[in-house]
NUVOKOL-196572 format. One record per residue: residue number from 0; residue in three letters; x, z, y of N, C-alpha, C in turn. Coordinates in steps of 0.05 Angstrom, whole numbers, always signed. Layout:
! residues N
{rec NUM,'ala',{X,Z,Y},{X,Z,Y},{X,Z,Y}};
...
END
This chain:
! residues 150
{rec 0,'met',{+17,+0,-24},{+0,+0,+0},{+18,+0,+25}};
{rec 1,'ser',{+7,-11,+46},{+21,-11,+72},{+1,-16,+94}};
{rec 2,'phe',{+10,-14,+119},{-8,-19,+141},{-20,-47,+140}};
{rec 3,'gln',{-7,-65,+127},{-17,-93,+124},{-43,-94,+108}};
{rec 4,'asp',{-48,-72,+93},{-72,-71,+76},{-96,-60,+91}};
{rec 5,'leu',{-92,-51,+116},{-114,-39,+131},{-135,-60,+138}};
{rec 6,'pro',{-161,-52,+135},{-182,-70,+144},{-183,-70,+175}};
{rec 7,'gln',{-193,-91,+187},{-195,-93,+216},{-211,-70,+227}};
{rec 8,'thr',{-229,-59,+212},{-247,-38,+221},{-238,-10,+211}};
{rec 9,'trp',{-212,-7,+207},{-202,+18,+196},{-209,+43,+212}};
{rec 10,'thr',{-212,+40,+238},{-219,+63,+255},{-248,+72,+250}};
{rec 11,'asp',{-264,+56,+236},{-291,+64,+230},{-293,+79,+203}};
{rec 12,'his',{-271,+81,+189},{-270,+94,+163},{-257,+122,+164}};
{rec 13,'pro',{-267,+140,+148},{-255,+167,+148},{-227,+168,+136}};
{rec 14,'leu',{-210,+182,+149},{-182,+185,+140},{-179,+206,+118}};
{rec 15,'ser',{-202,+216,+108},{-201,+234,+85},{-195,+218,+59}};
{rec 16,'asp',{-196,+192,+60},{-188,+175,+38},{-158,+173,+38}};
{rec 17,'pro',{-144,+184,+18},{-115,+185,+17},{-101,+158,+19}};
{rec 18,'asp',{-113,+137,+7},{-101,+111,+8},{-102,+100,+36}};
{rec 19,'leu',{-125,+102,+49},{-128,+93,+76},{-110,+109,+95}};
{rec 20,'ala',{-109,+135,+91},{-92,+153,+108},{-63,+145,+106}};
{rec 21,'ala',{-53,+139,+82},{-25,+131,+78},{-20,+105,+93}};
{rec 22,'asp',{-39,+86,+92},{-35,+61,+107},{-35,+65,+137}};
{rec 23,'val',{-52,+84,+147},{-52,+90,+175},{-26,+103,+183}};
{rec 24,'val',{-16,+121,+167},{+10,+133,+173},{+32,+112,+174}};
{rec 25,'asp',{+31,+93,+156},{+50,+71,+155},{+49,+55,+181}};
{rec 26,'leu',{+25,+51,+192},{+21,+37,+217},{+31,+53,+241}};
{rec 27,'leu',{+23,+79,+242},{+28,+95,+266},{+57,+105,+268}};
{rec 28,'val',{+71,+109,+246},{+98,+120,+246},{+117,+96,+243}};
{rec 29,'ser',{+128,+87,+266},{+145,+63,+265},{+171,+69,+251}};
{rec 30,'leu',{+186,+47,+245},{+212,+51,+233},{+231,+67,+251}};
{rec 31,'gly',{+229,+62,+278},{+245,+78,+297},{+237,+107,+296}};
{rec 32,'asp',{+211,+113,+294},{+202,+141,+291},{+214,+154,+266}};
{rec 33,'arg',{+215,+139,+245},{+226,+150,+220},{+256,+154,+222}};
{rec 34,'gln',{+270,+136,+234},{+299,+139,+237},{+306,+162,+256}};
{rec 35,'arg',{+290,+165,+277},{+296,+186,+297},{+287,+214,+288}};
{rec 36,'gly',{+266,+215,+272},{+254,+240,+264},{+232,+248,+283}};
{rec 37,'thr',{+207,+243,+275},{+184,+250,+292},{+163,+264,+274}};
{rec 38,'phe',{+146,+278,+288},{+123,+291,+275},{+98,+279,+289}};
{rec 39,'thr',{+81,+265,+274},{+58,+252,+285},{+33,+267,+278}};
{rec 40,'val',{+17,+273,+299},{-8,+288,+296},{-30,+268,+301}};
{rec 41,'val',{-46,+262,+281},{-68,+243,+284},{-94,+260,+287}};
{rec 42,'leu',{-107,+256,+310},{-132,+271,+316},{-155,+255,+305}};
{rec 43,'cys',{-173,+268,+291},{-197,+255,+280},{-222,+269,+289}};
{rec 44,'asp',{-244,+255,+289},{-269,+266,+298},{-283,+282,+275}};
{rec 45,'glu',{-307,+291,+280},{-321,+307,+260},{-328,+291,+234}};
{rec 46,'asp',{-326,+265,+236},{-330,+248,+212},{-303,+239,+200}};
{rec 47,'asn',{-281,+251,+209},{-254,+246,+199},{-244,+218,+206}};
{rec 48,'arg',{-255,+206,+227},{-246,+180,+236},{-225,+183,+258}};
{rec 49,'tyr',{-206,+164,+259},{-184,+164,+278},{-195,+165,+307}};
{rec 50,'arg',{-182,+181,+323},{-189,+182,+352},{-164,+178,+369}};
{rec 51,'ala',{-141,+191,+361},{-117,+189,+377},{-94,+199,+360}};
{rec 52,'ala',{-69,+192,+369},{-45,+202,+356},{-25,+211,+377}};
{rec 53,'val',{-11,+232,+370},{+11,+243,+387},{+36,+244,+370}};
{rec 54,'ala',{+57,+232,+379},{+83,+233,+365},{+101,+252,+380}};
{rec 55,'val',{+112,+271,+365},{+130,+291,+377},{+158,+286,+366}};
{rec 56,'asp',{+177,+280,+383},{+205,+277,+374},{+216,+304,+366}};
{rec 57,'leu',{+230,+304,+343},{+241,+329,+333},{+269,+332,+344}};
{rec 58,'pro',{+278,+357,+345},{+305,+362,+356},{+327,+349,+339}};
{rec 59,'ser',{+349,+343,+351},{+371,+329,+336},{+380,+345,+312}};
{rec 60,'glu',{+376,+372,+313},{+384,+388,+290},{+369,+381,+265}};
{rec 61,'phe',{+345,+369,+268},{+329,+362,+245},{+344,+342,+228}};
{rec 62,'glu',{+356,+322,+241},{+369,+301,+226},{+393,+312,+210}};
{rec 63,'his',{+406,+333,+220},{+429,+344,+207},{+421,+367,+188}};
{rec 64,'arg',{+395,+373,+187},{+385,+393,+169},{+397,+421,+174}};
{rec 65,'ser',{+400,+427,+200},{+411,+452,+208},{+394,+475,+198}};
{rec 66,'arg',{+406,+495,+187},{+390,+519,+178},{+382,+535,+202}};
{rec 67,'ser',{+392,+529,+226},{+384,+545,+249},{+355,+538,+257}};
{rec 68,'leu',{+346,+515,+249},{+318,+507,+254},{+305,+500,+228}};
{rec 69,'glu',{+291,+519,+216},{+278,+515,+191},{+254,+497,+194}};
{rec 70,'ala',{+246,+483,+173},{+224,+465,+173},{+198,+478,+183}};
{rec 71,'gly',{+193,+502,+173},{+168,+516,+181},{+168,+522,+211}};
{rec 72,'asp',{+191,+529,+222},{+193,+535,+251},{+189,+510,+267}};
{rec 73,'met',{+201,+487,+258},{+197,+462,+273},{+168,+453,+272}};
{rec 74,'cys',{+156,+455,+249},{+128,+447,+245},{+110,+464,+263}};
{rec 75,'thr',{+113,+490,+262},{+97,+507,+279},{+102,+502,+308}};
{rec 76,'ser',{+127,+498,+316},{+133,+493,+344},{+120,+467,+354}};
{rec 77,'ala',{+119,+447,+336},{+107,+421,+344},{+76,+424,+345}};
{rec 78,'leu',{+64,+440,+328},{+35,+442,+328},{+24,+462,+347}};
{rec 79,'thr',{+38,+483,+354},{+28,+504,+371},{+16,+495,+397}};
{rec 80,'pro',{+30,+478,+413},{+18,+470,+438},{-6,+451,+435}};
{rec 81,'ile',{-9,+439,+412},{-31,+420,+407},{-57,+434,+399}};
{rec 82,'met',{-54,+457,+385},{-77,+470,+373},{-98,+479,+394}};
{rec 83,'pro',{-91,+490,+417},{-112,+498,+436},{-129,+474,+445}};
{rec 84,'ala',{-117,+451,+449},{-132,+427,+456},{-150,+418,+433}};
{rec 85,'val',{-140,+419,+409},{-155,+411,+385},{-180,+429,+382}};
{rec 86,'arg',{-177,+455,+387},{-199,+473,+383},{-221,+470,+405}};
{rec 87,'thr',{-214,+456,+427},{-235,+452,+447},{-255,+431,+439}};
{rec 88,'ala',{-249,+415,+419},{-267,+394,+409},{-276,+402,+381}};
{rec 89,'pro',{-299,+416,+379},{-308,+425,+353},{-310,+402,+333}};
{rec 90,'gly',{-302,+407,+309},{-303,+387,+288},{-279,+370,+285}};
{rec 91,'thr',{-259,+374,+303},{-235,+358,+302},{-219,+365,+277}};
{rec 92,'ser',{-209,+345,+263},{-192,+349,+240},{-166,+334,+245}};
{rec 93,'leu',{-145,+341,+230},{-119,+329,+234},{-108,+315,+209}};
{rec 94,'leu',{-93,+295,+214},{-77,+282,+193},{-48,+284,+204}};
{rec 95,'leu',{-30,+294,+189},{-3,+299,+198},{+17,+282,+183}};
{rec 96,'ala',{+38,+273,+197},{+59,+257,+184},{+86,+264,+195}};
{rec 97,'leu',{+105,+268,+177},{+133,+273,+184},{+148,+246,+180}};
{rec 98,'gly',{+157,+234,+202},{+174,+211,+200},{+202,+220,+200}};
{rec 99,'arg',{+218,+213,+179},{+245,+224,+177},{+264,+204,+165}};
{rec 100,'pro',{+289,+206,+172},{+310,+191,+158},{+315,+204,+131}};
{rec 101,'gly',{+332,+191,+116},{+339,+203,+90},{+327,+189,+67}};
{rec 102,'pro',{+329,+201,+43},{+320,+188,+19},{+289,+186,+19}};
{rec 103,'pro',{+278,+167,+2},{+249,+164,+1},{+235,+190,-4}};
{rec 104,'thr',{+245,+207,-22},{+234,+234,-25},{+257,+254,-22}};
{rec 105,'trp',{+250,+275,-10},{+270,+297,-5},{+254,+322,-11}};
{rec 106,'pro',{+250,+329,-37},{+230,+348,-46},{+231,+375,-31}};
{rec 107,'glu',{+254,+387,-27},{+255,+413,-14},{+245,+412,+14}};
{rec 108,'leu',{+256,+393,+30},{+248,+390,+58},{+219,+382,+61}};
{rec 109,'asp',{+210,+363,+45},{+183,+353,+47},{+163,+374,+40}};
{rec 110,'thr',{+168,+390,+19},{+150,+412,+11},{+149,+434,+32}};
{rec 111,'glu',{+172,+440,+44},{+172,+460,+66},{+154,+452,+89}};
{rec 112,'trp',{+156,+427,+97},{+140,+417,+119},{+110,+417,+111}};
{rec 113,'ala',{+104,+407,+87},{+76,+406,+79},{+64,+434,+78}};
{rec 114,'thr',{+79,+453,+68},{+70,+481,+66},{+66,+493,+94}};
{rec 115,'ala',{+85,+488,+111},{+82,+499,+139},{+59,+487,+153}};
{rec 116,'ala',{+55,+461,+150},{+32,+447,+163},{+5,+458,+153}};
{rec 117,'thr',{+3,+462,+127},{-21,+473,+115},{-27,+501,+126}};
{rec 118,'his',{-6,+518,+126},{-10,+545,+135},{-17,+546,+165}};
{rec 119,'thr',{-4,+530,+181},{-9,+529,+210},{-38,+520,+216}};
{rec 120,'cys',{-47,+499,+202},{-74,+489,+207},{-95,+510,+197}};
{rec 121,'arg',{-89,+522,+174},{-108,+542,+163},{-110,+565,+182}};
{rec 122,'ala',{-87,+575,+193},{-88,+598,+211},{-103,+591,+237}};
{rec 123,'ala',{-102,+566,+245},{-115,+558,+270},{-145,+550,+265}};
{rec 124,'gly',{-153,+549,+240},{-180,+542,+233},{-186,+512,+238}};
{rec 125,'val',{-165,+496,+235},{-168,+467,+239},{-165,+453,+212}};
{rec 126,'pro',{-185,+437,+204},{-184,+422,+179},{-160,+403,+178}};
{rec 127,'leu',{-145,+404,+157},{-122,+386,+152},{-131,+365,+131}};
{rec 128,'leu',{-132,+340,+139},{-140,+319,+121},{-118,+311,+101}};
{rec 129,'gly',{-94,+314,+110},{-71,+308,+93},{-45,+310,+108}};
{rec 130,'phe',{-24,+313,+93},{+3,+314,+104},{+20,+293,+89}};
{rec 131,'tyr',{+33,+276,+105},{+47,+253,+93},{+76,+253,+103}};
{rec 132,'ile',{+93,+242,+87},{+121,+237,+93},{+124,+207,+97}};
{rec 133,'ala',{+137,+198,+118},{+143,+170,+123},{+173,+167,+125}};
{rec 134,'ser',{+186,+158,+104},{+215,+152,+105},{+218,+122,+110}};
{rec 135,'ala',{+242,+112,+109},{+247,+84,+117},{+229,+64,+104}};
{rec 136,'his',{+224,+66,+79},{+207,+46,+65},{+186,+58,+47}};
{rec 137,'his',{+178,+82,+53},{+160,+96,+34},{+142,+116,+50}};
{rec 138,'val',{+117,+117,+43},{+98,+137,+53},{+86,+151,+29}};
{rec 139,'tyr',{+87,+177,+29},{+75,+192,+7},{+66,+219,+15}};
{rec 140,'gln',{+50,+232,-2},{+42,+260,+2},{+59,+278,-16}};
{rec 141,'pro',{+74,+296,-5},{+90,+314,-22},{+72,+334,-36}};
{rec 142,'leu',{+80,+343,-59},{+65,+364,-73},{+73,+391,-60}};
{rec 143,'gln',{+53,+407,-55},{+58,+435,-46},{+61,+452,-71}};
{rec 144,'pro',{+74,+475,-68},{+78,+492,-92},{+53,+497,-108}};
{rec 145,'ala',{+30,+502,-95},{+5,+508,-110},{-4,+483,-125}};
{rec 146,'gln',{+0,+459,-114},{-8,+434,-127},{+11,+429,-151}};
{rec 147,'ala',{+36,+434,-147},{+56,+429,-168},{+50,+446,-193}};
{rec 148,'ala',{+41,+470,-189},{+35,+488,-211},{+10,+481,-225}};
{rec 149,'ala',{-9,+467,-212},{-34,+461,-224},{-32,+439,-245}};
END
């Protein structure tokens, strides 16, 4: 799947469909975003349809995997200023994507981000439609520890 598979009316469809959501992530997170390291927050309406996207550049330490900035801290820092605005529109849900350099899958890093995103959204009372990783040529949903055990 890729953004080339998106129907022309993709904004009319709910992003709760994982295949559609992956294609939207592929469209919204450019190759430059992936090489640079960005966190994309996709805002959806009460019917889980796309409304807007915000891309947050990550600090340069992200690329070097500095332990001084843990994945959970970066995720929370990126989401914290957005949550008050999200909560002003009842029914808003989020689709989140980490655009990053590196291998197609990076299990430890990807799982840390997915877990932090899930916890942050849950604590804010904001529905999370999905969390995706977008590396150079691959978009996927990492397994969180609870999913991996199931």
